[in-house]
C-alpha positions in Angstrom: 104.5 211.9 140.1 104.6 211.4 136.4 104.9 207.7 135.3 107.8 206.3 133.4 107.2 205.9 129.7 107.7 202.6 127.9 110.3 204.0 125.6 113.8 202.8 126.0 116.2 205.3 127.6 118.7 207.1 125.5 122.2 205.8 126.0 125.3 208.0 125.8 128.3 207.2 123.7 130.2 206.3 126.9 127.5 203.7 127.8 127.7 202.3 124.2 131.5 202.0 124.5 131.1 200.4 127.9 128.8 197.8 126.5 131.1 197.1 123.5 134.0 196.8 125.9 132.1 194.4 128.1 131.3 192.3 125.1 134.9 192.2 124.1 135.9 191.4 127.6 133.3 188.6 127.7 135.2 186.9 124.8 138.7 187.3 126.3 138.3 186.9 130.1 136.9 183.3 130.2 140.0 182.3 128.2 142.6 184.1 130.3 143.6 180.8 131.9 144.5 179.5 128.4 146.6 182.7 127.8 148.4 182.1 131.1 149.0 178.5 130.2 150.6 179.6 126.9 152.6 182.2 128.8 153.9 179.6 131.3 154.9 177.1 128.5 156.6 179.9 126.6 158.5 181.2 129.6 159.9 177.8 130.5 160.5 175.9 127.2 161.5 178.3 124.4 165.3 178.6 123.8 165.4 181.8 125.9 163.2 180.4 128.7 163.9 179.2 132.2 164.2 175.5 131.2 164.7 175.2 127.4 163.1 172.1 125.9 162.8 171.8 122.1 160.1 169.1 122.2 157.8 170.9 124.7 158.4 174.2 123.0 156.5 172.8 120.0 153.3 173.6 122.0 153.9 177.3 121.8 153.2 177.9 118.1 150.0 175.8 117.8 148.5 177.2 121.0 149.0 180.9 119.9 148.1 180.2 116.3 145.1 177.9 116.7 144.0 177.2 120.2 143.6 180.7 121.6 141.8 182.2 118.5 139.5 179.2 118.3 138.6 179.6 122.0 137.8 183.3 121.5 135.8 182.6 118.4 133.8 179.8 120.1 133.2 182.0 123.2 132.0 185.0 121.1 129.7 182.8 119.1 128.3 181.2 122.2 127.5 184.6 123.7 125.3 185.4 120.6 123.6 182.1 119.9 124.5 179.5 122.5 126.4 176.3 121.8 125.4 176.2 118.1 126.7 179.8 117.8 129.9 178.8 119.4 130.5 175.9 117.1 130.0 177.9 113.9 131.9 180.8 115.3 134.9 178.5 115.9 134.7 176.9 112.5 134.5 180.4 110.8 137.5 181.5 112.9 139.6 178.8 111.2 139.3 180.8 108.0 141.0 183.9 109.4 143.6 181.8 111.1 144.6 180.0 107.8 144.3 183.2 105.8 147.1 185.1 107.7 150.4 184.4 109.3 149.8 186.3 112.6 147.7 185.4 115.7 144.1 186.1 114.7 142.6 187.4 118.0 140.9 190.4 116.5 139.7 188.2 113.6 138.3 185.7 116.0 136.5 188.5 117.9 134.9 189.4 114.6 134.1 186.0 113.1 132.8 184.3 116.2 129.9 186.7 117.0 129.2 187.6 113.4 128.8 184.0 112.2 126.6 183.1 115.1 124.4 186.2 114.5 124.1 185.3 110.8 123.1 181.7 111.7 120.5 182.9 114.2 118.9 185.3 111.7 118.9 182.7 108.9 117.3 180.0 111.1 114.5 182.3 112.1 113.4 182.5 108.5 112.1 178.9 108.6 111.3 178.6 112.2 108.2 176.5 112.9 108.1 175.7 109.2 110.1 172.5 109.3 108.2 169.2 109.2 108.6 167.0 112.3 111.5 164.6 112.0 113.6 166.9 109.7 114.6 169.4 112.4 118.1 167.9 113.1 118.8 167.5 109.4 118.0 171.1 108.7 119.8 172.4 111.8 123.0 170.5 111.1 123.2 171.5 107.4 122.3 175.1 108.0 125.0 175.4 110.6 127.5 173.6 108.4 126.8 175.7 105.3 126.9 179.0 107.2 130.2 178.0 108.9 131.8 176.9 105.6 130.8 180.1 103.8 132.0 182.3 106.7 135.3 180.4 106.9 135.9 181.1 103.3 134.8 184.7 103.7 137.1 185.0 106.8 140.1 183.6 104.9 139.7 185.8 101.8 138.3 189.0 103.2 138.4 189.4 107.0 141.8 187.9 107.5 143.7 190.3 105.2 141.7 193.3 106.5 142.6 192.4 110.1 146.2 191.8 109.2 146.4 195.2 107.6 144.8 196.8 110.7 147.2 194.9 113.0 150.2 195.9 110.9 149.1 199.5 111.0 148.4 199.5 114.7 151.8 197.8 115.4 153.5 200.5 113.3 151.8 203.2 115.4 153.0 201.5 118.6 156.5 201.2 117.2 156.4 204.9 116.2 155.3 205.8 119.7 158.0 203.7 121.3 160.8 204.8 119.1 159.9 208.5 119.6 159.3 208.2 123.3 155.6 209.1 123.0 154.1 205.9 124.4 153.8 207.3 127.9 151.3 209.8 126.5 148.7 207.0 126.1 148.1 207.3 129.9 146.3 210.5 129.2 143.6 208.4 127.6 144.0 205.1 129.5 143.7 206.3 133.1 140.5 208.3 132.7 139.1 205.5 130.6 139.6 203.1 133.5 137.6 205.3 135.9 134.9 205.6 133.3 134.8 201.8 132.8 135.9 202.1 129.1 139.1 200.2 129.6 137.8 196.9 128.4 137.3 198.2 124.9 140.9 199.5 124.8 142.5 196.6 126.7 140.8 193.6 125.3 140.0 195.1 121.9 143.4 196.4 121.0 146.2 196.0 123.6 145.8 192.3 124.4 145.7 191.1 120.7 148.6 193.4 119.7 150.5 192.5 122.8 150.1 188.8 122.2 151.4 189.2 118.7 154.4 191.2 119.9 155.1 188.7 122.7 155.1 185.9 120.1 157.8 187.6 118.1 159.8 189.1 120.9 159.0 187.0 124.0 157.4 189.9 125.8 155.3 193.0 125.3 155.1 196.4 127.0 151.4 196.6 125.9 150.2 194.1 128.5 151.2 196.6 131.3 149.8 199.8 129.9 146.4 199.3 131.7 147.2 196.6 134.2 150.0 198.4 136.2 148.7 198.5 139.8 151.1 201.4 140.7 149.0 204.5 139.9 146.0 203.2 141.8 147.9 202.1 144.9 149.7 205.5 145.0 146.4 207.3 145.2 145.2 205.1 148.0 148.5 205.5 149.9 148.0 209.3 149.7 144.5 208.9 151.2 145.9 206.7 153.9 148.1 209.6 155.1 146.4 212.8 154.0 142.7 211.7 153.8 140.1 212.2 156.5 137.1 210.3 157.8 135.8 207.3 156.0 138.2 208.0 153.0 141.2 207.6 155.3 139.8 204.7 157.3 138.9 202.6 154.2 142.0 203.4 152.1 144.3 200.6 153.7 141.8 197.9 152.9 141.1 199.3 149.5 144.9 199.4 148.8 145.3 195.7 149.7 142.4 194.7 147.5 143.7 196.8 144.6 147.4 195.9 144.8 147.2 192.3 145.8 143.7 191.3 144.7 144.1 193.2 141.4 140.6 194.7 141.5 141.4 198.2 140.3 137.8 199.5 140.5 138.2 199.8 144.3 140.1 203.1 143.9 137.7 204.7 141.4 135.5 206.3 144.0 138.5 208.1 145.5 139.1 209.7 142.1 135.4 210.4 141.4 134.9 212.3 144.7 137.8 214.6 143.8 138.2 214.3 140.0 141.4 216.4 139.9 143.0 213.3 141.5 143.0 211.8 138.0 146.1 213.8 137.3 147.9 211.6 139.9 146.8 208.4 138.0 147.9 209.9 134.7 151.3 211.0 136.1 151.8 207.6 137.7 150.8 205.8 134.5 153.1 207.9 132.3 156.0 207.3 134.7 155.4 203.5 134.7 155.3 203.3 130.9 158.4 205.6 130.5 160.3 203.2 132.9 159.2 200.2 130.8 160.4 201.9 127.6 163.8 202.8 129.2 164.4 199.3 130.5 162.9 197.5 127.6 160.8 195.5 130.0 157.4 193.8 129.3 155.2 190.9 130.1 155.0 187.6 128.3 151.2 187.3 128.6 148.2 189.4 129.9 148.1 190.1 133.7 144.5 189.5 134.7 143.4 190.6 137.1 145.9 193.5 137.5 147.4 192.2 140.7 151.1 192.6 141.6 151.1 188.8 141.9 149.7 188.3 138.4 152.0 191.0 137.0 155.2 189.3 138.3 153.9 185.8 137.3 153.7 187.0 133.7 157.2 188.8 133.8 160.1 187.1 132.1 163.4 186.9 133.9 165.1 189.7 131.9 162.2 192.1 132.8 161.9 191.6 136.5 163.9 194.7 137.4 162.2 196.9 134.8 158.6 195.8 135.7 159.4 196.2 139.4 160.7 199.7 138.9 157.7 200.5 136.7 155.3 199.6 139.4 157.3 201.3 142.2 157.9 204.6 140.4 154.3 204.7 139.1 153.1 204.4 142.7 155.6 207.0 143.9 154.7 209.6 141.4 151.0 209.0 141.8 151.3 209.2 145.6 153.3 212.5 145.4 150.8 214.2 143.0 147.8 212.9 145.0 149.3 214.1 148.3 149.8 217.6 147.0 146.2 217.7 145.8 144.8 216.5 149.1 147.0 218.8 151.2 146.1 221.9 149.2 142.3 221.3 148.8 139.3 220.5 151.0 139.4 216.8 152.0 136.2 215.0 151.2 134.2 213.7 154.1 132.5 210.3 154.6 129.3 211.2 152.8 131.2 212.2 149.7 133.0 208.9 149.5 129.7 207.0 149.9 128.1 209.1 147.2 131.1 208.7 144.9 131.0 204.9 145.4 127.3 204.9 144.4 128.1 207.2 141.4 130.8 204.7 140.3 128.3 201.8 140.5 125.8 203.8 138.5 128.4 204.4 135.7 129.4 200.8 135.8 125.7 199.7 135.5 125.8 197.3 138.4 126.6 196.9 142.1 130.2 196.5 143.0 131.0 193.6 145.3 134.3 195.0 146.4 133.4 198.6 147.0 130.3 198.3 149.1 132.3 198.9 152.3 133.2 202.3 151.0 129.6 203.6 151.1 129.5 203.0 154.9 128.7 206.4 156.4 126.8 207.5 153.4 124.1 204.9 154.1 122.4 207.1 156.6 121.4 209.9 154.4 118.4 210.3 152.3 120.0 211.3 149.0 123.7 211.5 148.2 125.4 214.0 146.1 124.2 214.2 142.5 120.8 212.8 143.4 122.0 209.2 144.0 119.7 207.4 146.4 121.0 205.7 149.5 119.3 204.0 152.4 117.6 206.6 154.7 115.9 204.3 157.2 114.2 200.9 157.8 113.2 198.9 154.7 109.4 198.7 154.8 108.4 198.5 151.1 110.0 196.6 148.3 108.7 196.4 144.8 109.7 194.2 141.9 109.2 196.0 138.6 109.1 194.6 135.0 107.7 195.9 131.8 104.2 194.5 132.3 104.1 193.8 136.0 102.3 190.5 135.5 105.0 187.8 135.1 108.7 188.0 136.0 108.1 190.6 138.7 105.3 188.7 140.3 107.3 185.5 140.6 110.4 187.3 141.9 108.3 189.1 144.5 106.9 185.7 145.7 110.4 184.3 146.1 111.8 187.2 148.0 108.6 187.5 150.1 109.1 184.0 151.3 112.8 184.6 152.1 112.0 187.8 154.1 109.2 186.0 156.1 111.6 183.1 156.9 114.1 185.7 158.2 111.5 187.0 160.6 110.3 190.2 158.9 106.7 189.6 157.8 106.0 193.3 158.2 108.1 194.2 155.2 105.8 194.5 152.1 107.0 192.9 148.9 104.9 193.8 145.9 105.2 193.8 142.1 104.4 196.5 139.5 104.8 197.5 135.9 107.5 200.1 135.5 105.0 202.5 134.0 103.0 202.4 137.3 106.0 203.0 139.7 106.0 206.0 142.0 108.6 207.4 144.3 107.2 205.6 147.4 109.4 202.5 147.7 112.5 201.8 149.8 113.9 199.2 147.4 113.2 198.7 143.7 114.3 195.4 142.1 114.4 195.1 138.3 116.0 193.0 135.6 119.4 194.5 134.9 118.2 195.6 131.4 115.3 197.6 133.0 117.0 199.4 135.9 117.7 202.6 134.0 114.0 202.8 133.0 112.9 202.4 136.6 115.2 205.0 138.2 113.6 208.2 137.0 110.3 207.4 138.7 111.9 206.1 141.9 114.9 208.3 142.5 114.7 208.0 146.3 114.8 204.2 146.3 117.8 201.8 146.4 117.9 200.0 143.1 118.9 196.3 142.8 119.6 194.8 139.4 119.2 191.0 138.9 119.7 188.8 135.9 117.6 185.9 137.3 114.3 186.4 139.1 114.1 182.9 140.5 117.3 182.4 142.4 119.4 185.5 142.2 122.1 185.8 144.9 121.0 189.5 145.2 118.0 188.3 147.2 120.1 187.3 150.1 121.8 190.7 150.0 118.3 192.3 150.2 117.4 190.1 153.1 120.6 191.2 154.9 119.7 194.8 154.1 116.3 194.3 155.7 117.9 192.7 158.7 120.4 195.5 159.2 117.7 198.2 159.0 114.7 196.6 160.8 114.0 194.9 164.1 112.4 191.4 163.7 108.6 191.4 164.1 106.8 188.6 166.0 103.5 188.8 164.3 102.7 188.7 160.6 101.2 191.6 158.8 98.7 190.8 156.0 100.3 190.9 152.6 99.0 193.3 149.9 95.7 192.0 148.4 97.3 192.2 144.9 99.6 189.4 145.7 97.4 187.0 147.6 94.0 187.0 146.2 92.9 183.6 144.8 92.6 183.4 141.1 89.3 182.2 139.6 88.8 178.6 138.6 90.4 177.7 135.2 93.4 180.0 135.1 95.6 176.9 134.7 93.5 174.2 132.9 94.5 170.6 132.0 94.3 171.3 128.3 96.9 174.1 128.7 99.6 171.7 130.1 101.8 170.0 127.5 104.3 167.4 128.8 106.4 167.2 125.6 106.6 170.4 123.6 107.6 170.2 119.9 109.5 173.5 119.7 113.3 173.4 119.5 114.1 177.1 119.7 113.2 180.0 122.1 110.9 181.8 119.7 109.1 178.6 118.7 108.6 177.8 122.4 107.1 181.2 123.0 104.8 180.7 120.0 103.7 177.2 121.4 102.9 178.6 124.8 101.1 181.6 123.3 99.0 179.4 121.0 97.8 177.5 124.1 96.6 180.8 125.6 95.0 181.7 122.3 93.2 178.4 122.0 91.7 179.0 125.5 90.3 182.3 124.2 92.4 184.2 126.8 94.3 186.3 124.3 94.4 187.2 120.6 97.1 186.9 118.0 98.4 190.4 118.8 99.2 189.4 122.4 101.3 186.4 121.2 103.2 188.9 119.0 103.7 191.1 122.0 105.2 188.1 123.9 107.9 187.9 121.2 108.4 191.7 121.5 108.8 191.4 125.3 111.4 188.7 124.9 113.5 190.8 122.5 113.7 193.7 125.0 114.3 191.7 128.2 114.6 187.9 128.7 111.9 186.2 130.7 114.3 183.4 131.8 113.8 183.0 135.5 116.4 180.4 136.5 115.9 176.7 137.5 115.1 175.7 133.9 112.1 178.1 133.8 111.0 180.8 131.4 107.7 182.7 131.7 107.1 184.6 128.4 104.3 187.2 128.6 103.2 190.3 126.7 104.3 193.9 127.1 102.5 196.4 129.2 101.0 197.9 126.1 99.5 194.5 125.1 97.2 194.2 128.1 94.2 195.3 126.0 94.6 192.1 124.0 93.9 189.8 127.1 90.3 188.6 127.3 90.7 186.6 130.5 93.5 185.4 132.8 95.2 182.2 131.8 98.5 180.3 132.2 99.9 177.7 129.9 102.7 175.2 130.8 104.9 173.4 128.3 107.6 171.0 129.3 110.6 170.3 127.0 112.4 167.2 128.3 115.5 167.7 126.2 115.7 171.4 127.0 115.8 174.5 124.8 118.6 177.1 124.4 117.1 180.3 125.9 119.8 183.0 125.1 122.5 180.7 126.4 120.4 179.3 129.3 118.8 175.8 129.4 115.0 175.9 129.7 112.8 172.9 130.2 109.6 174.6 131.3 107.9 177.4 129.5 105.0 179.1 131.3 102.9 181.4 129.2 101.2 184.2 131.2 98.3 186.4 130.5 96.6 188.2 133.4 93.8 190.7 134.0 94.2 192.7 137.2 95.9 190.3 139.6 93.8 187.1 139.0 96.9 185.1 137.9 99.2 185.9 140.7 98.2 183.0 142.9 99.3 180.5 140.3 102.5 182.4 139.7 103.2 182.3 143.4 102.6 178.6 143.4 104.9 178.1 140.4 107.6 180.2 142.1 107.5 178.0 145.2 107.8 174.9 143.1 110.8 176.2 141.1 112.8 177.3 144.2 112.8 173.6 145.3 115.2 171.3 143.5 113.2 168.3 144.6 110.0 169.7 143.2 111.6 170.6 139.9 112.8 167.0 139.7 109.3 165.9 140.3 108.1 168.1 137.5 110.8 166.6 135.2 109.7 163.1 136.1 105.9 163.7 135.9 104.1 161.4 133.5 100.6 162.9 133.7 99.1 166.4 133.6 97.4 165.9 137.0 100.8 165.5 138.6 101.8 168.9 137.3 98.6 170.5 138.5 99.0 168.9 141.9 102.5 170.3 142.2 101.2 173.8 141.4 98.9 173.6 144.4 95.7 172.5 142.8 94.9 176.1 141.9 91.6 175.2 140.3 90.2 173.5 143.4 
């Protein structure tokens, strides 16, 4: 079978919009609690509220004008450049707040990430060039200057632009409402939900505009355009009555999760296995919106998640009837349309529901924790509809794959191998490989979430598991459960693959390659420091150190438990002269893409000579007690002892 190329996979416009929507959602969702707090205070204490109180109502204006935009700006900046990015993002957001007289949510979503990105790029210009003792001075003044300039820029430029956009969008919404056209938005919103494009629409446009409208009118219809649980529950009710097999059996539980839990994605597979069902969602959505328009109902704050409980919690007293009718009528129309479709066409069977669930997860880009039960019967087939792999038999062969196959994957394989052995399944082989060397011979393929799409073409028959943390991902326990459910325990151990157990030659980790107090203060500087130690050992050349930076830009080597293991790309293996590992400790920690790292392990390996030391390192960092010992170590020998005396 042809090997997978190193080139990044092409992404569709839909995937790009998904990622953009996810980024927007990442700024809004962590702050939903603050939105709800503002909504509660508004509902109770404004003059038209449940319990009017002039003093307490003074909280409403400052919260919507200052608190919420600043939280969004901070969160967006932190997503880009850690805490420092969050601070400058919030400071710059103050500029767009002062420069306008409307709530600046969209402005905050621009200024927070943009300012953090600019600071990150500027600071890289003098990285490793600042004399010791001046780092804090330079860092503080660079952040302050960038934040001040961007606050002024936000006030004079971005604020007025965003206000003009907001006024234009509000005018469009008003036009749609006054002309009875707002229900037509369901033609776009309902398909977007099933394709996971809703975050871009909901959090990028509807929530900011709805909040501005709610501030002026006390409520907004926009909060319920996407969050109405009626269309989804109507579809699931139709499957409960007219479905067959697994679809019918699973629909009641899915309806409960969707309607009460607010997890709308649970009904997406039911639409995907019979796409014409989307007409039911569109019809229900249009009916719900039309009802809101007629009754003048709306919500006072976002309903997240889209649960009936969250919806009514955000409903003002004068909208309870309208919102209730909106949900009820949306569910009724959706149910009627879906029922006609199911009665007049072939009913999907169990395999199709399982395949549709897997297809949904593929579109989403990750496993769904709430829809796994829907794949039930489909788990017995070799390949589902559309070429989507599902479990065909016992799990015997698991591979961890990364770009080079020498660092992250080796440590992840070591961690999972120990878990599977402890569970009583030593016969299950757990190996590691470079993505370019994968073949379609594995039962399970585990990759970093950013590499999964590259691994799939070469291993289409395998189950793919995406992780964001190779050291202590909760997905490992799920894989162990998968092994348990598909295998009988074995009493005797089977020898592990030679590639993962051979002892490395003396000197892979030498005392002069262990530094107890690194001097770097940033991720890239730490990579450089670990790479220089490898270069000083004569293990690699300067091109390999450059490849370590290149590898980090594509996929993070953060492992969890304060550990990062930077290493070169697969293409850089020719720049390794001998296997070596360097260890640098940073007692005060380093911001590694938003994660705290205290130990940086540089890796360069020829063949598999370095795997024994990586296995030892993995065992150390899965133990909190041993990590604490490493943090407290005062000599290099203590560090070497903890890693198993690999040079003995």
